[in-house]
N, C-alpha and C positions, 0 to 999 in steps of 0.2 A: 573209711574210703575203699569201696570194693573195686577190685580189679576185674574188669569185663574181658579184656583181651590182653594177651601178652605175646609179642613176637620175639622168638629167641634164636639167635645165630642163624638168621634166614639167608639163604643163598638161593638165587635164580638168575639164569642166563636167558638172553634171546639171541641165538647165533653166537657171534663173537662179542656181543654187548653184555656187560655185567649189569644186571638191573639191581640185585641185592647182594651184598658182599658182608656176611656176618652182620646183617642189620638187626637191631634191637629197638623195641619200643613197647610202651604200656599205655593202654587206655583205661581209665577209670571211670566210674558212674559219674553223671552230672557235670561233665565237662564238655565244652565245645571246642573242637581241634580244627583249626585250618591247615589242610594238607597241600603244600606247595612243592614246586620243583619244576625243573625245565621240562618242555614238551619232549616226550620220549624217554624220560628218566625212568618210568616205570610205575607211576601212581596208579593207573587203571589196572595194571597187573596185580599190584598189591591188593587193590580192593577185591579183585576176583579170587585171590588167595583167602582172603578173609571171609569171603562168601562160600569158600569150599569149592569154586568152579575151576581152580588150577591148584596144582601141587608144587610145593617147595622142593628143590633138589636136595636140600639139606637144612636142618633146623626144624622148628616147630611153631605152631600157633596155638597157644593154650587158651581155651575159652571157658569162661565161668558156666557152671551147669545151668544158671538161670538166664543166661545170655539169650536175648530176643532181637535179632538184627531186623531193622526195616531198611529196605534198599530202594532207592527211587529208580523205577525202571525206566530205560530209555525206549524200549520197544512199545508197541501198541497192545495193550492187554484187553481192549475192548471188543465186544461181540457186536455183530451187525444189528443196527436199529435199536439197541438198548440205550436207555437213558443213563445219565451220570448216577441217579439214585438206584436204578437197577444194577448197575456195576458195583456200586458201594455195598449194596445188600448181598449181591452174589459173591463178591470178593472177601467180605468181612464175616458173613454170617450174622450180621447185627440187624436188629429191626429197623424199620424205615424211619421212625422218630429220632433213633440215635444217629443214624447215617445223615439225616437232614440237619441235625444239631451241629455235627462236625463239619459239614459241608459249608455251613453258615459262617464258620470261622474263616473260610476262604472266599466269602461272598458268593458262594454258588447257590443260587436260588432261582425260583421262577422257571423260565424256559431253560435257563442254563442247567438246572437240576433235573428238570422233567423232559426236556427235549433230547433228541438223539446226540449222544456224546461224541460220535464221530464227525458231527457237524460243528463242533467247537474248534476254535483256533488252538495252536500248539500250546499257548500260554495257559488257556482255560483247562485244557486236558491235564497239564501238569498239576494245576490246582486240584483236579479230581484225584490224581495219583497221590498227591500229599495227604488229602483227607483219607484216602484208603489206607496210607501208612499209619496214620494216627489211629485209626479204628482197630488195628492189630496190636495196640498197646506195646510197641517196641521199647526196649531200654537202650539201644544203640542204632542211630540212624547213620547210614552211609550214603552220602550224597555226591555223585560225580558230576561236576560242572552244573550244578542245579539253576544257575541264573542264565545259562545259555539260551537265547531267544525268548527270555521272559521280559515282559514289559515292566516298567518301573513299578507300577501299582501291585502286580504280582510279586515282584521282588520284595516290596516292603511288607506285603502280607506274609511271605515266607520268612522274612526277617523277624517280624512280631511273633510268628509261631514259634520259631527257634529260641526266642528270648524267654517265652513262657514254657517251653518244653523242659521239664525238669529231669531229663535223662541225658544221655551222652550223644554226641554226634561228631562224625568225622567228615569233614567237608572239603572235597577238592574243588578249587576255584581259582581263576586267575583275576577275578573281580576283587581288588584290594579293598574297595569300599564296603562290599559285602561282608568280606572276612573280618574287617574291622568292627563291624556292627554286631557280629554274631559270635565271634571266637575270641577267648581269652588265651588260648594256648596256640602254639604253632608247631607243626611237624613238617620238616624239610627232608626231601629225598634227593641226594646229590651224590653221584659217583658211587652208587650202591649202599651209601650209608644214610641211616635215618638219624636226624637230629631233632630232639625234643627241645623247645624253648618255652619257658614260662613267660608268656607275654604276647601281645597282639602282633599283627603282621607288619606294622609300620616299625615297632620296636625291633622285630627280628631282622627286618631288612637294614636297619641301621646297624644292629649287632653284627650282621653279616659283612657289611661294608667295613666297619671297624676291625673285625677279625682279619679280613684280607689285608688291610693296611698294616695290621700288627704282625701278621705272619710274614709279609713281604720284608718288614723291617727286621724281624728275627732272622730270616734267611740271609739278609744282606749282612747282618752283624756275624752270623756264623760262618759266612764265606770269608769275611776279613779275618776272623780268628783262625780259620783253616790255613789261610794263606800266611798269617803270622807264625803260626806253629811249623808250617812246612819250611819256610825260610830258616827258622832256627835249626830244625833237623838237618836240613841240606848243609848248613854251615858248620854244624858241630858233631855230626855222627862220626866223621873220620878222625877226629881229634880224640885221643886216648883219655884226656882230662875231662872232656865234656860229653863223652860218648853215653855215659849213664844218664845224663840230663836230657839228650836227645832221644833216647829210648823212652823216658818218661813222657816227653812232650808227644812222641809217636802214639803212646796209649791214650793220651788226651785227644789226639787228633782222631783216633778210631771211634771215640764216643761222640764226636761231634756230627750230627746228621741234620739234613735239611728237612724242614716241614714240607709235606706233600701239598702242593698247590697246583690245581688243574687250570691252565690258562683258558680252557674252553669254557670254564663256568663264568668268565668275565661278563659284565653286562654288555648287552649288544648295542652297537652304535649305528644309528640309521640316519641317512642324509636325505632330506626332502629335495625336490627339484630346485635349482638355483634360478630364480626368476626376478625381474625388476618389479618393485612394488607399483600399483596403478591406483587411480582414484576415480571416484564416480560409481554409479551403479553397475554390478557384474550381471545381474539378471532381474527382470521385472516380469510380472504376471498380472494380466488384466481380465477381471471376471472370469477366471479359469474354472472350468468344470473338468474334474478328472474321474476316471473310472474305466468301466469295461462295457462292451456293448449291451450286456444284460442288466446292468446296474451301475448307478452313479455312486462314487465314494465321498466326494466332497464338491461344493459349488461355491461360487463367489470368492475364489481364492485370489486374493490380491496381496502379493508379497513382493518385498524389494530387498535384495541382498547386496551390500556395498562390496567394492573390492577390498581385499585385506580382511574381511569378517570371516570368522570360523562359526557358521550357523548350524546348530544342532536341531535336526528335525525329530521331535518327541511325539509320544502318544502311546496308547494302549495298543497291543497286538491286534490286527484286524482293522484298525482305524484308518489306515492309508499312508502310513509313513513311506514304505517302499513305492507305493503307487505314485506319490507325489515326486519322489526322486526319479523315477523312470520316465515320468512325464516331462520333468525339467530337462533331461538329457535326450528327449525324443526317441527313447526306445519304446515308448507307449504314447500313442497320439491322444491329445485332449479331446474330450466330448465337445467342449466349446470353449471359446475364450482364446487368449494370446499370450505367448511367451516370447520375450525379447532379450537376447543376450548382447552384452556390450561388445563394442569393436575389438577385435584382436584376442577374443577369449579362445584359449586352447584347453580344451575340457578332457581330463583324464578320469575315467570311471572304474571304480572298484565295486562290483555287485555280482551277484550269483549268475545272472544272465550272461555276464562278460566271462567270468572264469571257468564256466562250464563249457565254453566253445573255443578255448584257446588250442592252437594246432598241435595234434597229438604225435605226430611223427618227428617233431623236434626234440632235443635234449633240453634240459634245464639251462644249460650254458648257452646253447643255440638261440633259445627264446630270448635270454637277457641281452645277448649281443645285438639281436634284431630290435629289441625295444629301446636300447640305450642310444644316447647321442654319439656321433662320430668322434667327439673329443673324449669320451669316457674310456678310461684305462682299464686293462684287464684286472688290475689290482682293486679298482672301485667296484667293478661288477662282482668279484669275489667276495668283497667286503659286505656288500648288501645281501648277496646270496647266504653268507655265513650268519649275518644278523637274523635272517629269516629261516635259519635251521637248514639251509643246504650246504653242508660241508663236505669237503674232500670228494669221495667217490659219488656223492649224492647229486652233483652238478652234471655227471654223465648220464643220469637216468632219463629214460624217454618219458615224455609228458603222458602217454597213454597208460603207464603203470603207476602214476601218482595217484594218491587218495584225493578226496575231495578237498580236505583240509590243506594238503600239500599243494594243490593247484590254486587255491585261494591265496596262500602265501606267495606263490610264484608270480601270480597276476599283480599282487601288491608290490613285489620287488620291481618288476617290469615298469609299473607305474612310477615309482620313485627314481628310477634311472632316466626318465624323460624329461621334457622341458614345459609340461603343463603348467599353465598359471591358474587353472581352476581344477581342484580335486573333489570329485563326488564320490564319497565313501559310504558304502552300506555295511555296517557292522564290521569295521576293519580289524577289531580286536579279537573276534570269536575264535580263531585258531592259534593265538599267541599266548605265551606264558607271561607271568607278572612282569618279569624284567624287559621283555620285549615290547609289551604294551607301553611301559614307562618310556622306552626309547623311542617308540613311534609317537607319543604324546609330545616329547621334547622336540622331535624332528618337526612336527606340526606347528609348534610354538615358534620355531625358528624360521618357518616358511613364510616368504613374502607375498605368496598368492592368496587365493581365496578357497576356503574349505567348506563344503556343504556335506553334512554326515549324519549318520544314525548310529547309535550305540546303546546297549543295554548296561554298559559299564559305568556306574555313577562317578567313580574316581576319574575315569577318562573324560567323561562328559565335563565334569567340574573343572578339570585341568585345562582342557582344550576350547571349550565353547565360549564365544564372546557374545552370541545371541541365541535366542531359543525360539523355535517355531513350533507349536502344537497343532497336531491334526486330531480333531475330536468331534464326534457327533456330526459329521458332514460339513464341518467348518474348519477353518485354519485361523489360529490366533497367534499373534507375535508377542512373546513375552518380553521382548526387549533384550537387555544386555545382562540378565541375572538368572543363571540356572539354578541358584539357591531359592530365588523366589518361586520358580515352577515346582521344585522339590518341596518347599514348604507347603504349597497349596495342596499337592497330591497327599502329602502326610496328613494334613489337617482333614481332608475328605475321608481317608481311611480311618483316622482315630475318631472322628465324629460317628462314623458308622458302627465302630466297635463299642464306643460308649452307649449308643442306642440299643444295641443288641445285648449288652451285658449289664445295663443300668439297673435293672430290677434286681438282678442277682447281687450286684455289688453294694446296692443300697441298703440291703438288709441281710443279717446273719441270723440264724436260729440262736436262741438263748443257750441251747445245748452246746452249740459250737463255741460260743463265747465263753461258756463256763469250762469247757475243755481247754480252750487256749489259755485262760487265766491259771488253771490248775497246772498246765504244763510250764508256764512261766514261773510259777511258784516252786515246783518241784526242781526246776533247772537253774534257780537263781545263782546258787553258789558256784556251780559249774560255769555259768555264764560269766560271772565276775572274774574267775580264774582265766577264761578264754580271752576276755577283753584285755586283761593285764598282760597276757602273753603277746596278744596283737600289738599293744603299744611298744613292748619291748622289742619286738621283731621289726616294727616300723623304724625304731631308732637304729637297730643293727643294720638294716637294709640301706638306710641313708648314709651311715657311716662307711659300709663296704663300697657302696657305689661312689662315694667320694674318693676313697681310697684306690679304687680301680681306676677312676678318671685320672687321678694324680700320676699313678703308676704308667698308664698308657701315655700321658703326656711326656713323662721322663723317657720312655723308650723312645718316643719319635725324635727326641732331641739330643739324646746322649751320643757321644762319639767314642766313648771308651767301651772297648769290646767286652771285657770282663763285667764291667758294671752293667752292660746291656743283659748279658746272660743272667746275671743275679736278679735283675729287675724282671726278667721273663719268668723266672721261677716263682717270684712273689706275686706277679700278675695272675699266673695259673692258679696259685693257692686261694687268693682273694676271689677270683671268678668262682671257683668251686664253693667257697663258703657263701658267697652272694646267691648262687644258684640254689643252695640248700635252704638258705633263710627265706627266699621268695617263695619257694615251693610250700614251706611250712606255713608262711603268711597266708598263701591261698587256701591251704587246708582249713586254717583256723577261721579265716573269713567266711568260707562256705558252711562250716559248722554253725557260726553265728547267724547266717542268712537263712538257714534251712528252717 
């Protein structure tokens, strides 16, 4: 296994904030790593360091001589009037047939390939950038929030691409569903430390929660032991016959230290508006035509959303999701037809046209006080501000100095402090980290009002949506109460297209290739048997150690004996280290057999 990148003793600050504190990590070939951490933790800064755009204050990044990094560019690399094909040929230096072949993997063809690339939506432009990456033959991809603003279809295409990409990738994303599908390893940046975890994002979050509970339990036990020792010392140090025992206990006390737990890393808690549940239709549309003066987006839109529903508006980028939302809340007038809201509907809107127009002369706290109900306490306002990453001095900042992402979060915070019984949310999770997205999802599940929303986050969609409405090809279709049904339909379409595209290639292999494959199998047979035997032994070891770890953790959570708890903690640490080592070796062997 080749080491492509190694981060050693990395230190980096931004003002008073420590981004990297003796951080260490290793990235090897042919692994997909999900890179997670709270907003502002320093993930994007580390990517810039890996790209050579920023320097470390201390430490080093060791790069393999054959390292070829492919970075998904966020800026616009296109020239005026050039087509996607022109750009791919210019950027890669590859012939048109090769560029067209790679573009086809992302369904870029016809007018999308030969028409002006600047006329494409953001999602289609991202597909073109991904095709350009592949044409440069990188062995390490760095992707910074690649699913932001990508529609479901493009996300699945990117997901399929990454699954077949036989090189390494480091992916920064808050989209848990996307990370689950693409990454078998997780890298976390927290309080300046990098933690490498052999496992998917869900397993890591479970481990993180268990680790926090474990560390809190160890600290509680250590505090009890410290108090017990201190009482003995205070009672016996003045007595000549027991003074030596008191000194011995004092040495034990010096060795007892608490584990470092940062309370700011706890999962955010978000409260949705507290409203009374209602029944009947919340909104209806009749023969609605939506769009703009120069063109129509969709016609014959007849939808009905009941009170208490959480309706997800879905569809490819450019099909009209946001247009439909804006029309429903009357920020965009319909071309034709009618919209009727139920009696007593109080509508709160979270969308770009709203959070870009909030008053700039107010502070964060001023705005939250203005938006919240009279009965809201200062503590409640500070809690929602903290959950959306406005902590301590940040609440005193003027809105005019906030970034676009900060304004979006502030608008969402103000919305959640109100008494709206209808929430209309356009991409509410785009500026939030994994933990805060989960907290928002839970808040919306607890909410007794109606939610109409769009999102590119599949995990968030599946968690929250009770009904799905698709905007596509100038029509609006109601998928009913099953997001999985919509996801299944889209996946089927994509997979059918991929089968048609690659059918002739996969149906036949040259006899030379088959002969080579047979020869390789024959040559490696003995080695393969040895590896499979080792894999079976490792599986038994991992199963045994996992069971032992769970048992030790259970004992730690229930024991009341201080000395016994400290002994159990030592065993737990040793078993955890052995388990990590065995799991790492299992993955290495598994990859060798799958190569």
